[in-house]
C-alpha positions, 0 to 999 in steps of 0.5 A: 894611564896613556898621555890622552887620558891624563889630559882628559882627567886633568881637564875634569878636575879643573872643571870641577875646581872652576865649578866650585870657584864659581859656585863660591862666588854665587854664594858670596854674592848672595850672602853680601846681598843678604847682609846688605838688606839686613844692614839696610832693614836695621840701620835707621834712615838719616837726613838726606836719604831717598825714602819711598813710604806708604802713607795714609792721611786721616781726617778729624774723625779718624776716617782715611781721606787719602791712602797709598794701601790698596787693601784699606782703599778697597775696604773704604770703597766697598763701605760706600766710603769717600776715599782717594787712592794714591801711589807710594810717596818718594821723598828725601828725608828731612827736605823742606818743601820750598813751594806752598804745595806738592802735587800727588796723583790720586785716583777719583773713583766717582764720575767713572774713575780718574786720575787727578792731582791732590794737594799736599800742603807744605806742613804736611810734606815737611812734617812726614819728610822730618818724621821719617828720619830714625825710621827703619824699613817696615816701620809704622808711625803716626805723624802730626800735622802742625800748621803754623796758620789756619787751614780754613778758607772762605768761599763767597756765595759768588765763587761757589756759584761760579763752582756751580756750588749750591750755597744754600744746600750746604750745611755745616759738617758737609764734606766739600771737594774744592780745587785749590791752587798755589797762586793767588790769581786762581778763581773758580771762573779762572780756567787758566790756573792750575788748580789741584784737588782738596777734600774739606769740611764746611765748619761755618755759614754766613751771608758772606759765604762758607768756611771750609776747613782743608786741615788733616790732623795727622797721617800714618807712614810706613817705610818701604824702602830707602837708599843708604848714602 
C-alpha cells in the first residue's frame, strides 16, 4: 500500500475514533441528564429551594375559586360557573411572607375579559410555601388554610354605595367581588389606593351594613418543578 493510501486509511480510522468519542460523550451527557431528572423527581423539596406549583383554591362548598389548571378552568367556564384563571405560582419553600398579601395575576372572563391582580393573603401563601416541603415533582397535596384571625369584614351602607353596590339587593349567601388592600387608608372612594380583587360571600346583614367572609378553607397544589440547592 502506497504512503498516500496509508495516510488516507489512517485518516479514516481516526475519523471513526473521533466519531465514536463524540457519540460516547453525547450518550454520557444524555445519561447524566436522565439521572439528574430522576434524582430530582425522587428527591423531596427542601426548605429554601425554589419551587413552581400548579394550584387551585376552593371555597367552603368545594367550588374552585381560582386555578392555574387550564382544563379545570375551561370546564367551570363552560358550565357557567364563576372562576378566576391564574398562572403557576413560583415561591421559595418554607419562606414566610413579610407583608399582608401577595398579589397574583388572574384572568377575569366577565366584561370582555381582562387580567387583574388577586389578593393571596399571608396565611394562604405561608401555608402553601410550608406545604410544599417534602413533596416531589408531580405530587399532589391538599393544603388547609388556618387563619389566625377572622377573614370577615364589615362593609357599611355608605361604603357599598360608594362602590355602586346596592345593599338592599344583597342577600345572605350572595357572592361578592370586592377590592381589598394591604393599607388601612383604602376606601371605596379612594382611587389612589392600590386594591386587589377578592371573592367573598355575604354571611350577615344588618342596619350597619353587610359582613363578607373572604376566607377559603383549602387549596390543592401540585409541584411542577423545583431547583435542588
